[in-house]
Backbone as XML, in Angstrom:
<?xml version="1.0"?>
<chain id="A" units="angstrom">
  <residue number="1" name="MET">
    <atom name="N" x="0.845" y="-1.186" z="0.000"/>
    <atom name="CA" x="0.000" y="0.000" z="0.000"/>
    <atom name="C" x="0.887" y="1.244" z="0.000"/>
  </residue>
  <residue number="2" name="LYS">
    <atom name="N" x="0.509" y="2.216" z="-0.778"/>
    <atom name="CA" x="1.262" y="3.451" z="-0.907"/>
    <atom name="C" x="0.942" y="4.390" z="0.260"/>
  </residue>
  <residue number="3" name="LYS">
    <atom name="N" x="2.000" y="4.972" z="0.829"/>
    <atom name="CA" x="1.826" y="5.896" z="1.948"/>
    <atom name="C" x="1.463" y="7.284" z="1.414"/>
  </residue>
  <residue number="4" name="ALA">
    <atom name="N" x="0.450" y="7.904" z="1.996"/>
    <atom name="CA" x="-0.001" y="9.226" z="1.568"/>
    <atom name="C" x="0.996" y="10.288" z="2.006"/>
  </residue>
  <residue number="5" name="MET">
    <atom name="N" x="1.277" y="11.238" z="1.104"/>
    <atom name="CA" x="2.180" y="12.330" z="1.458"/>
    <atom name="C" x="1.530" y="13.264" z="2.476"/>
  </residue>
  <residue number="6" name="VAL">
    <atom name="N" x="0.227" y="13.459" z="2.335"/>
    <atom name="CA" x="-0.534" y="14.267" z="3.283"/>
    <atom name="C" x="-1.744" y="13.437" z="3.684"/>
  </residue>
  <residue number="7" name="THR">
    <atom name="N" x="-1.801" y="13.066" z="4.940"/>
    <atom name="CA" x="-2.926" y="12.267" z="5.409"/>
    <atom name="C" x="-4.142" y="13.159" z="5.626"/>
  </residue>
  <residue number="8" name="ASP">
    <atom name="N" x="-5.292" y="12.519" z="5.711"/>
    <atom name="CA" x="-6.520" y="13.268" z="5.973"/>
    <atom name="C" x="-6.429" y="14.000" z="7.313"/>
  </residue>
  <residue number="9" name="ARG">
    <atom name="N" x="-5.812" y="13.345" z="8.273"/>
    <atom name="CA" x="-5.667" y="13.954" z="9.595"/>
    <atom name="C" x="-4.787" y="15.210" z="9.524"/>
  </residue>
  <residue number="10" name="GLN">
    <atom name="N" x="-3.672" y="15.118" z="8.799"/>
    <atom name="CA" x="-2.796" y="16.281" z="8.639"/>
    <atom name="C" x="-3.525" y="17.412" z="7.927"/>
  </residue>
  <residue number="11" name="LEU">
    <atom name="N" x="-4.285" y="17.050" z="6.918"/>
    <atom name="CA" x="-5.040" y="18.057" z="6.175"/>
    <atom name="C" x="-6.040" y="18.759" z="7.086"/>
  </residue>
  <residue number="12" name="MET">
    <atom name="N" x="-6.796" y="17.988" z="7.847"/>
    <atom name="CA" x="-7.804" y="18.587" z="8.718"/>
    <atom name="C" x="-7.154" y="19.450" z="9.807"/>
  </residue>
  <residue number="13" name="GLN">
    <atom name="N" x="-6.026" y="19.006" z="10.337"/>
    <atom name="CA" x="-5.317" y="19.814" z="11.334"/>
    <atom name="C" x="-4.841" y="21.129" z="10.720"/>
  </residue>
  <residue number="14" name="ALA">
    <atom name="N" x="-4.352" y="21.062" z="9.491"/>
    <atom name="CA" x="-3.878" y="22.273" z="8.812"/>
    <atom name="C" x="-5.025" y="23.232" z="8.556"/>
  </residue>
  <residue number="15" name="VAL">
    <atom name="N" x="-6.146" y="22.706" z="8.090"/>
    <atom name="CA" x="-7.313" y="23.549" z="7.815"/>
    <atom name="C" x="-7.825" y="24.172" z="9.111"/>
  </residue>
  <residue number="16" name="ASP">
    <atom name="N" x="-7.933" y="23.362" z="10.157"/>
    <atom name="CA" x="-8.403" y="23.871" z="11.458"/>
    <atom name="C" x="-7.467" y="24.945" z="11.994"/>
  </residue>
  <residue number="17" name="PHE">
    <atom name="N" x="-6.160" y="24.677" z="11.942"/>
    <atom name="CA" x="-5.195" y="25.646" z="12.462"/>
    <atom name="C" x="-5.244" y="26.947" z="11.672"/>
  </residue>
  <residue number="18" name="ASP">
    <atom name="N" x="-5.297" y="26.829" z="10.360"/>
    <atom name="CA" x="-5.330" y="28.028" z="9.523"/>
    <atom name="C" x="-6.575" y="28.861" z="9.828"/>
  </residue>
  <residue number="19" name="GLY">
    <atom name="N" x="-7.684" y="28.193" z="10.045"/>
    <atom name="CA" x="-8.927" y="28.913" z="10.322"/>
    <atom name="C" x="-9.004" y="29.474" z="11.730"/>
  </residue>
  <residue number="20" name="CYS">
    <atom name="N" x="-8.420" y="28.774" z="12.685"/>
    <atom name="CA" x="-8.551" y="29.175" z="14.091"/>
    <atom name="C" x="-7.420" y="30.061" z="14.598"/>
  </residue>
  <residue number="21" name="SER">
    <atom name="N" x="-6.353" y="30.193" z="13.834"/>
    <atom name="CA" x="-5.192" y="30.921" z="14.344"/>
    <atom name="C" x="-5.206" y="32.407" z="14.030"/>
  </residue>
  <residue number="22" name="SER">
    <atom name="N" x="-6.246" y="32.878" z="13.372"/>
    <atom name="CA" x="-6.265" y="34.296" z="13.001"/>
    <atom name="C" x="-6.313" y="35.202" z="14.235"/>
  </residue>
  <residue number="23" name="GLY">
    <atom name="N" x="-7.003" y="34.803" z="15.253"/>
    <atom name="CA" x="-7.052" y="35.589" z="16.488"/>
    <atom name="C" x="-5.699" y="35.653" z="17.170"/>
  </residue>
  <residue number="24" name="GLU">
    <atom name="N" x="-5.017" y="34.525" z="17.203"/>
    <atom name="CA" x="-3.676" y="34.487" z="17.789"/>
    <atom name="C" x="-2.706" y="35.326" z="16.956"/>
  </residue>
  <residue number="25" name="PHE">
    <atom name="N" x="-2.857" y="35.250" z="15.639"/>
    <atom name="CA" x="-2.015" y="36.048" z="14.757"/>
    <atom name="C" x="-2.241" y="37.535" z="15.006"/>
  </residue>
  <residue number="26" name="ARG">
    <atom name="N" x="-3.499" y="37.925" z="15.114"/>
    <atom name="CA" x="-3.831" y="39.323" z="15.375"/>
    <atom name="C" x="-3.233" y="39.784" z="16.701"/>
  </residue>
  <residue number="27" name="ALA">
    <atom name="N" x="-3.341" y="38.956" z="17.725"/>
    <atom name="CA" x="-2.791" y="39.315" z="19.040"/>
    <atom name="C" x="-1.271" y="39.450" z="18.989"/>
  </residue>
  <residue number="28" name="CYS">
    <atom name="N" x="-0.616" y="38.547" z="18.275"/>
    <atom name="CA" x="0.840" y="38.625" z="18.140"/>
    <atom name="C" x="1.250" y="39.862" z="17.359"/>
  </residue>
  <residue number="29" name="MET">
    <atom name="N" x="0.510" y="40.179" z="16.320"/>
    <atom name="CA" x="0.802" y="41.372" z="15.531"/>
    <atom name="C" x="0.624" y="42.625" z="16.380"/>
  </residue>
  <residue number="30" name="GLN">
    <atom name="N" x="-0.446" y="42.671" z="17.136"/>
    <atom name="CA" x="-0.713" y="43.821" z="18.003"/>
    <atom name="C" x="0.396" y="43.966" z="19.048"/>
  </residue>
  <residue number="31" name="ARG">
    <atom name="N" x="0.788" y="42.871" z="19.662"/>
    <atom name="CA" x="1.855" y="42.898" z="20.670"/>
    <atom name="C" x="3.167" y="43.380" z="20.067"/>
  </residue>
  <residue number="32" name="ALA">
    <atom name="N" x="3.479" y="42.926" z="18.857"/>
    <atom name="CA" x="4.723" y="43.327" z="18.201"/>
    <atom name="C" x="4.706" y="44.821" z="17.870"/>
  </residue>
  <residue number="33" name="LEU">
    <atom name="N" x="3.588" y="45.317" z="17.380"/>
    <atom name="CA" x="3.501" y="46.742" z="17.047"/>
    <atom name="C" x="3.567" y="47.622" z="18.292"/>
  </residue>
  <residue number="34" name="ILE">
    <atom name="N" x="2.921" y="47.183" z="19.360"/>
    <atom name="CA" x="2.973" y="47.933" z="20.615"/>
    <atom name="C" x="4.401" y="47.937" z="21.164"/>
  </residue>
  <residue number="35" name="ALA">
    <atom name="N" x="5.061" y="46.790" z="21.113"/>
    <atom name="CA" x="6.438" y="46.702" z="21.609"/>
    <atom name="C" x="7.374" y="47.580" z="20.791"/>
  </residue>
  <residue number="36" name="GLN">
    <atom name="N" x="7.158" y="47.621" z="19.489"/>
    <atom name="CA" x="7.981" y="48.469" z="18.617"/>
    <atom name="C" x="7.784" y="49.944" z="18.979"/>
  </residue>
  <residue number="37" name="GLY">
    <atom name="N" x="6.558" y="50.338" z="19.170"/>
    <atom name="CA" x="6.271" y="51.716" z="19.565"/>
    <atom name="C" x="6.803" y="52.036" z="20.944"/>
  </residue>
  <residue number="38" name="ASN">
    <atom name="N" x="6.705" y="51.079" z="21.853"/>
    <atom name="CA" x="7.198" y="51.290" z="23.208"/>
    <atom name="C" x="8.710" y="51.480" z="23.222"/>
  </residue>
  <residue number="39" name="LEU">
    <atom name="N" x="9.414" y="50.774" z="22.360"/>
    <atom name="CA" x="10.866" y="50.920" z="22.278"/>
    <atom name="C" x="11.221" y="52.365" z="21.908"/>
  </residue>
  <residue number="40" name="LYS">
    <atom name="N" x="10.515" y="52.904" z="20.941"/>
    <atom name="CA" x="10.755" y="54.297" z="20.541"/>
    <atom name="C" x="10.395" y="55.264" z="21.672"/>
  </residue>
  <residue number="41" name="ARG">
    <atom name="N" x="9.308" y="54.950" z="22.357"/>
    <atom name="CA" x="8.849" y="55.796" z="23.466"/>
    <atom name="C" x="9.875" y="55.821" z="24.590"/>
  </residue>
  <residue number="42" name="VAL">
    <atom name="N" x="10.382" y="54.639" z="24.948"/>
    <atom name="CA" x="11.381" y="54.549" z="26.012"/>
    <atom name="C" x="12.636" y="55.323" z="25.628"/>
  </residue>
  <residue number="43" name="LYS">
    <atom name="N" x="13.056" y="55.171" z="24.390"/>
    <atom name="CA" x="14.242" y="55.898" z="23.918"/>
    <atom name="C" x="14.020" y="57.399" z="24.057"/>
  </residue>
  <residue number="44" name="ALA">
    <atom name="N" x="12.850" y="57.864" z="23.629"/>
    <atom name="CA" x="12.546" y="59.294" z="23.706"/>
    <atom name="C" x="12.512" y="59.781" z="25.153"/>
  </residue>
  <residue number="45" name="GLN">
    <atom name="N" x="11.934" y="58.994" z="26.048"/>
    <atom name="CA" x="11.849" y="59.392" z="27.450"/>
    <atom name="C" x="13.236" y="59.489" z="28.080"/>
  </residue>
  <residue number="46" name="VAL">
    <atom name="N" x="14.086" y="58.515" z="27.786"/>
    <atom name="CA" x="15.436" y="58.545" z="28.357"/>
    <atom name="C" x="16.227" y="59.703" z="27.764"/>
  </residue>
  <residue number="47" name="MET">
    <atom name="N" x="16.090" y="59.923" z="26.462"/>
    <atom name="CA" x="16.793" y="61.045" z="25.832"/>
    <atom name="C" x="16.338" y="62.374" z="26.438"/>
  </residue>
  <residue number="48" name="LYS">
    <atom name="N" x="15.065" y="62.455" z="26.777"/>
    <atom name="CA" x="14.518" y="63.682" z="27.359"/>
    <atom name="C" x="15.166" y="63.992" z="28.705"/>
  </residue>
  <residue number="49" name="THR">
    <atom name="N" x="15.489" y="62.961" z="29.468"/>
    <atom name="CA" x="16.113" y="63.190" z="30.774"/>
    <atom name="C" x="17.543" y="63.716" z="30.638"/>
  </residue>
  <residue number="50" name="PHE">
    <atom name="N" x="18.155" y="63.532" z="29.470"/>
    <atom name="CA" x="19.502" y="64.033" z="29.212"/>
    <atom name="C" x="19.447" y="65.169" z="28.187"/>
  </residue>
  <residue number="51" name="GLY">
    <atom name="N" x="18.455" y="66.026" z="28.304"/>
    <atom name="CA" x="18.218" y="67.095" z="27.348"/>
    <atom name="C" x="19.346" y="68.109" z="27.240"/>
  </residue>
  <residue number="52" name="ASP">
    <atom name="N" x="20.194" y="68.193" z="28.255"/>
    <atom name="CA" x="21.291" y="69.159" z="28.215"/>
    <atom name="C" x="22.479" y="68.667" z="27.387"/>
  </residue>
  <residue number="53" name="LEU">
    <atom name="N" x="22.462" y="67.393" z="26.991"/>
    <atom name="CA" x="23.549" y="66.818" z="26.199"/>
    <atom name="C" x="23.239" y="66.908" z="24.709"/>
  </residue>
  <residue number="54" name="PRO">
    <atom name="N" x="24.253" y="66.799" z="23.854"/>
    <atom name="CA" x="23.993" y="66.721" z="22.407"/>
    <atom name="C" x="23.161" y="65.472" z="22.078"/>
  </residue>
  <residue number="55" name="VAL">
    <atom name="N" x="22.509" y="65.493" z="20.931"/>
    <atom name="CA" x="21.600" y="64.408" z="20.543"/>
    <atom name="C" x="22.319" y="63.053" z="20.528"/>
  </residue>
  <residue number="56" name="THR">
    <atom name="N" x="23.523" y="63.008" z="20.010"/>
    <atom name="CA" x="24.244" y="61.726" z="19.957"/>
    <atom name="C" x="24.531" y="61.197" z="21.354"/>
  </residue>
  <residue number="57" name="ALA">
    <atom name="N" x="24.819" y="62.095" z="22.285"/>
    <atom name="CA" x="25.055" y="61.671" z="23.670"/>
    <atom name="C" x="23.743" y="61.216" z="24.318"/>
  </residue>
  <residue number="58" name="GLN">
    <atom name="N" x="22.653" y="61.895" z="23.966"/>
    <atom name="CA" x="21.340" y="61.476" z="24.473"/>
    <atom name="C" x="21.021" y="60.059" z="24.000"/>
  </residue>
  <residue number="59" name="GLU">
    <atom name="N" x="21.279" y="59.805" z="22.713"/>
    <atom name="CA" x="21.035" y="58.460" z="22.169"/>
    <atom name="C" x="21.903" y="57.422" z="22.868"/>
  </residue>
  <residue number="60" name="ARG">
    <atom name="N" x="23.152" y="57.746" z="23.079"/>
    <atom name="CA" x="24.054" y="56.827" z="23.767"/>
    <atom name="C" x="23.500" y="56.473" z="25.144"/>
  </residue>
  <residue number="61" name="GLU">
    <atom name="N" x="23.053" y="57.482" z="25.874"/>
    <atom name="CA" x="22.506" y="57.250" z="27.208"/>
    <atom name="C" x="21.215" y="56.424" z="27.138"/>
  </residue>
  <residue number="62" name="ALA">
    <atom name="N" x="20.415" y="56.685" z="26.128"/>
    <atom name="CA" x="19.172" y="55.924" z="25.969"/>
    <atom name="C" x="19.477" y="54.456" z="25.689"/>
  </residue>
  <residue number="63" name="TYR">
    <atom name="N" x="20.395" y="54.201" z="24.755"/>
    <atom name="CA" x="20.752" y="52.825" z="24.420"/>
    <atom name="C" x="21.381" y="52.096" z="25.602"/>
  </residue>
  <residue number="64" name="ALA">
    <atom name="N" x="22.050" y="52.815" z="26.471"/>
    <atom name="CA" x="22.721" y="52.200" z="27.619"/>
    <atom name="C" x="21.781" y="51.988" z="28.815"/>
  </residue>
  <residue number="65" name="SER">
    <atom name="N" x="20.586" y="52.542" z="28.741"/>
    <atom name="CA" x="19.677" y="52.473" z="29.891"/>
    <atom name="C" x="19.049" y="51.087" z="30.040"/>
  </residue>
  <residue number="66" name="GLU">
    <atom name="N" x="18.705" y="50.766" z="31.267"/>
    <atom name="CA" x="18.025" y="49.501" z="31.576"/>
    <atom name="C" x="16.615" y="49.476" z="30.991"/>
  </residue>
  <residue number="67" name="ALA">
    <atom name="N" x="15.962" y="50.625" z="30.991"/>
    <atom name="CA" x="14.600" y="50.692" z="30.445"/>
    <atom name="C" x="14.609" y="50.359" z="28.955"/>
  </residue>
  <residue number="68" name="TYR">
    <atom name="N" x="15.610" y="50.863" z="28.233"/>
    <atom name="CA" x="15.702" y="50.579" z="26.795"/>
    <atom name="C" x="16.004" y="49.100" z="26.572"/>
  </residue>
  <residue number="69" name="ALA">
    <atom name="N" x="16.879" y="48.542" z="27.388"/>
    <atom name="CA" x="17.212" y="47.114" z="27.263"/>
    <atom name="C" x="15.973" y="46.254" z="27.503"/>
  </residue>
  <residue number="70" name="ALA">
    <atom name="N" x="15.179" y="46.611" z="28.499"/>
    <atom name="CA" x="13.957" y="45.854" z="28.787"/>
    <atom name="C" x="12.953" y="45.987" z="27.641"/>
  </residue>
  <residue number="71" name="ALA">
    <atom name="N" x="12.831" y="47.196" z="27.107"/>
    <atom name="CA" x="11.905" y="47.405" z="25.986"/>
    <atom name="C" x="12.380" y="46.655" z="24.744"/>
  </residue>
  <residue number="72" name="MET">
    <atom name="N" x="13.678" y="46.608" z="24.534"/>
    <atom name="CA" x="14.221" y="45.890" z="23.382"/>
    <atom name="C" x="14.004" y="44.383" z="23.544"/>
  </residue>
  <residue number="73" name="GLU">
    <atom name="N" x="14.138" y="43.880" z="24.760"/>
    <atom name="CA" x="13.887" y="42.456" z="25.005"/>
    <atom name="C" x="12.423" y="42.115" z="24.756"/>
  </residue>
  <residue number="74" name="GLU">
    <atom name="N" x="11.529" y="42.982" z="25.187"/>
    <atom name="CA" x="10.096" y="42.766" z="24.956"/>
    <atom name="C" x="9.785" y="42.796" z="23.464"/>
  </residue>
  <residue number="75" name="GLU">
    <atom name="N" x="10.407" y="43.717" z="22.727"/>
    <atom name="CA" x="10.193" y="43.779" z="21.286"/>
    <atom name="C" x="10.695" y="42.500" z="20.616"/>
  </residue>
  <residue number="76" name="ALA">
    <atom name="N" x="11.832" y="41.994" z="21.061"/>
    <atom name="CA" x="12.385" y="40.767" z="20.482"/>
    <atom name="C" x="11.463" y="39.579" z="20.748"/>
  </residue>
  <residue number="77" name="LYS">
    <atom name="N" x="10.925" y="39.487" z="21.948"/>
    <atom name="CA" x="10.002" y="38.394" z="22.280"/>
    <atom name="C" x="8.731" y="38.486" z="21.432"/>
  </residue>
  <residue number="78" name="ALA">
    <atom name="N" x="8.215" y="39.698" z="21.285"/>
    <atom name="CA" x="7.002" y="39.892" z="20.493"/>
    <atom name="C" x="7.253" y="39.557" z="19.024"/>
  </residue>
  <residue number="79" name="ALA">
    <atom name="N" x="8.394" y="39.978" z="18.508"/>
    <atom name="CA" x="8.728" y="39.689" z="17.110"/>
    <atom name="C" x="8.919" y="38.186" z="16.901"/>
  </residue>
  <residue number="80" name="ALA">
    <atom name="N" x="9.535" y="37.521" z="17.869"/>
    <atom name="CA" x="9.731" y="36.072" z="17.758"/>
    <atom name="C" x="8.393" y="35.334" z="17.772"/>
  </residue>
  <residue number="81" name="ALA">
    <atom name="N" x="7.491" y="35.751" z="18.638"/>
    <atom name="CA" x="6.166" y="35.116" z="18.692"/>
    <atom name="C" x="5.411" y="35.339" z="17.384"/>
  </residue>
  <residue number="82" name="LEU">
    <atom name="N" x="5.531" y="36.536" z="16.830"/>
    <atom name="CA" x="4.871" y="36.829" z="15.561"/>
    <atom name="C" x="5.449" y="35.971" z="14.442"/>
  </residue>
  <residue number="83" name="GLU">
    <atom name="N" x="6.745" y="35.864" z="14.376"/>
    <atom name="CA" x="7.375" y="35.042" z="13.338"/>
    <atom name="C" x="7.018" y="33.564" z="13.507"/>
  </residue>
  <residue number="84" name="GLU">
    <atom name="N" x="6.893" y="33.123" z="14.744"/>
    <atom name="CA" x="6.526" y="31.729" z="14.997"/>
    <atom name="C" x="5.121" y="31.428" z="14.482"/>
  </residue>
  <residue number="85" name="ILE">
    <atom name="N" x="4.174" y="32.309" z="14.747"/>
    <atom name="CA" x="2.806" y="32.070" z="14.265"/>
    <atom name="C" x="2.741" y="32.215" z="12.750"/>
  </residue>
  <residue number="86" name="LYS">
    <atom name="N" x="3.522" y="33.135" z="12.181"/>
    <atom name="CA" x="3.567" y="33.254" z="10.719"/>
    <atom name="C" x="4.086" y="31.964" z="10.090"/>
  </residue>
  <residue number="87" name="ALA">
    <atom name="N" x="5.144" y="31.400" z="10.675"/>
    <atom name="CA" x="5.719" y="30.161" z="10.134"/>
    <atom name="C" x="4.739" y="28.997" z="10.270"/>
  </residue>
  <residue number="88" name="ALA">
    <atom name="N" x="4.050" y="28.923" z="11.386"/>
    <atom name="CA" x="3.078" y="27.843" z="11.585"/>
    <atom name="C" x="1.922" y="27.962" z="10.595"/>
  </residue>
  <residue number="89" name="ARG">
    <atom name="N" x="1.461" y="29.181" z="10.356"/>
    <atom name="CA" x="0.379" y="29.382" z="9.388"/>
    <atom name="C" x="0.856" y="29.072" z="7.973"/>
  </residue>
  <residue number="90" name="ALA">
    <atom name="N" x="2.088" y="29.453" z="7.661"/>
    <atom name="CA" x="2.640" y="29.140" z="6.337"/>
    <atom name="C" x="2.769" y="27.631" z="6.157"/>
  </residue>
  <residue number="91" name="HIS">
    <atom name="N" x="3.158" y="26.928" z="7.206"/>
    <atom name="CA" x="3.261" y="25.470" z="7.136"/>
    <atom name="C" x="1.891" y="24.842" z="6.894"/>
  </residue>
  <residue number="92" name="ALA">
    <atom name="N" x="0.893" y="25.334" z="7.591"/>
    <atom name="CA" x="-0.464" y="24.810" z="7.406"/>
    <atom name="C" x="-0.939" y="25.049" z="5.975"/>
  </residue>
  <residue number="93" name="ARG">
    <atom name="N" x="-0.693" y="26.234" z="5.461"/>
    <atom name="CA" x="-1.119" y="26.539" z="4.092"/>
    <atom name="C" x="-0.335" y="25.734" z="3.066"/>
  </residue>
  <residue number="94" name="LEU">
    <atom name="N" x="0.923" y="25.482" z="3.346"/>
    <atom name="CA" x="1.727" y="24.651" z="2.449"/>
    <atom name="C" x="1.190" y="23.216" z="2.434"/>
  </residue>
  <residue number="95" name="THR">
    <atom name="N" x="0.818" y="22.709" z="3.590"/>
    <atom name="CA" x="0.229" y="21.368" z="3.666"/>
    <atom name="C" x="-1.036" y="21.292" z="2.831"/>
  </residue>
  <residue number="96" name="ILE">
    <atom name="N" x="-1.868" y="22.317" z="2.929"/>
    <atom name="CA" x="-3.106" y="22.359" z="2.146"/>
    <atom name="C" x="-2.792" y="22.430" z="0.659"/>
  </residue>
  <residue number="97" name="ASP">
    <atom name="N" x="-1.817" y="23.241" z="0.278"/>
    <atom name="CA" x="-1.438" y="23.363" z="-1.140"/>
    <atom name="C" x="-0.870" y="22.051" z="-1.678"/>
  </residue>
  <residue number="98" name="ILE">
    <atom name="N" x="-0.082" y="21.369" z="-0.883"/>
    <atom name="CA" x="0.456" y="20.060" z="-1.309"/>
    <atom name="C" x="-0.694" y="19.084" z="-1.544"/>
  </residue>
  <residue number="99" name="TRP">
    <atom name="N" x="-1.652" y="19.071" z="-0.628"/>
    <atom name="CA" x="-2.798" y="18.178" z="-0.778"/>
    <atom name="C" x="-3.577" y="18.528" z="-2.047"/>
  </residue>
  <residue number="100" name="ARG">
    <atom name="N" x="-3.788" y="19.811" z="-2.297"/>
    <atom name="CA" x="-4.509" y="20.220" z="-3.510"/>
    <atom name="C" x="-3.785" y="19.743" z="-4.767"/>
  </residue>
  <residue number="101" name="THR">
    <atom name="N" x="-2.484" y="19.923" z="-4.790"/>
    <atom name="CA" x="-1.696" y="19.502" z="-5.948"/>
    <atom name="C" x="-1.780" y="17.998" z="-6.139"/>
  </residue>
  <residue number="102" name="LEU">
    <atom name="N" x="-1.659" y="17.255" z="-5.056"/>
    <atom name="CA" x="-1.743" y="15.795" z="-5.152"/>
    <atom name="C" x="-3.122" y="15.350" z="-5.628"/>
  </residue>
  <residue number="103" name="GLU">
    <atom name="N" x="-4.151" y="15.994" z="-5.132"/>
    <atom name="CA" x="-5.507" y="15.640" z="-5.548"/>
    <atom name="C" x="-5.733" y="15.971" z="-7.023"/>
  </residue>
  <residue number="104" name="ALA">
    <atom name="N" x="-5.229" y="17.102" z="-7.472"/>
    <atom name="CA" x="-5.372" y="17.464" z="-8.884"/>
    <atom name="C" x="-4.621" y="16.477" z="-9.766"/>
  </residue>
  <residue number="105" name="SER">
    <atom name="N" x="-3.433" y="16.102" z="-9.333"/>
    <atom name="CA" x="-2.654" y="15.116" z="-10.098"/>
    <atom name="C" x="-3.367" y="13.776" z="-10.116"/>
  </residue>
  <residue number="106" name="HIS">
    <atom name="N" x="-3.936" y="13.398" z="-8.994"/>
    <atom name="CA" x="-4.672" y="12.124" z="-8.908"/>
    <atom name="C" x="-5.870" y="12.137" z="-9.841"/>
  </residue>
  <residue number="107" name="ARG">
    <atom name="N" x="-6.589" y="13.254" z="-9.915"/>
    <atom name="CA" x="-7.753" y="13.357" z="-10.806"/>
    <atom name="C" x="-7.328" y="13.219" z="-12.261"/>
  </residue>
  <residue number="108" name="VAL">
    <atom name="N" x="-6.215" y="13.861" z="-12.612"/>
    <atom name="CA" x="-5.746" y="13.808" z="-13.997"/>
    <atom name="C" x="-5.342" y="12.384" z="-14.350"/>
  </residue>
  <residue number="109" name="VAL">
    <atom name="N" x="-4.604" y="11.738" z="-13.464"/>
    <atom name="CA" x="-4.140" y="10.357" z="-13.723"/>
    <atom name="C" x="-5.316" y="9.402" z="-13.793"/>
  </residue>
  <residue number="110" name="SER">
    <atom name="N" x="-6.308" y="9.609" z="-12.926"/>
    <atom name="CA" x="-7.440" y="8.665" z="-12.894"/>
    <atom name="C" x="-8.385" y="8.837" z="-14.091"/>
  </residue>
  <residue number="111" name="THR">
    <atom name="N" x="-8.290" y="9.940" z="-14.815"/>
    <atom name="CA" x="-9.158" y="10.115" z="-15.985"/>
    <atom name="C" x="-8.631" y="9.387" z="-17.219"/>
  </residue>
  <residue number="112" name="TYR">
    <atom name="N" x="-7.361" y="9.026" z="-17.184"/>
    <atom name="CA" x="-6.775" y="8.290" z="-18.318"/>
    <atom name="C" x="-7.021" y="6.790" z="-18.135"/>
  </residue>
  <residue number="113" name="PRO">
    <atom name="N" x="-7.274" y="6.092" z="-19.256"/>
    <atom name="CA" x="-7.564" y="4.656" z="-19.152"/>
    <atom name="C" x="-6.374" y="3.826" z="-18.753"/>
  </residue>
</chain>
C-alpha cells in the first residue's frame, strides 16, 4: 500500500489551524507593534532626561539604559512570537497546497484509461 504524502488527519489539522489561528495572529501582531512603539517611546523618554547633552550623547545614554534594554527584550520576544505564528500558518497553508496539488494530479491520472 502506498503511503499518503498528506494524510486526511494532517489536512484537517492544517485547515483547522489556519482557520482558528487568526485571532492568535492578530494578538501577536498587536503585541509586536505595541512593543515596537514602546521601544521608541522609552528611547525618547530617556533622551529627554539628558536634554542638556547633544543628541548623539542622548542616544548613547538611551541605548545604555536599563529601560531601553527591557523594551528591546520585549520587542524581540514579540517579534519572535509573531514570526513563529507566521511560520506555523505558512506550514499549514503549504500542507493544504500540497494536498490540492496531489488531488489534482490524482484526478488527472485517474481520468486516463
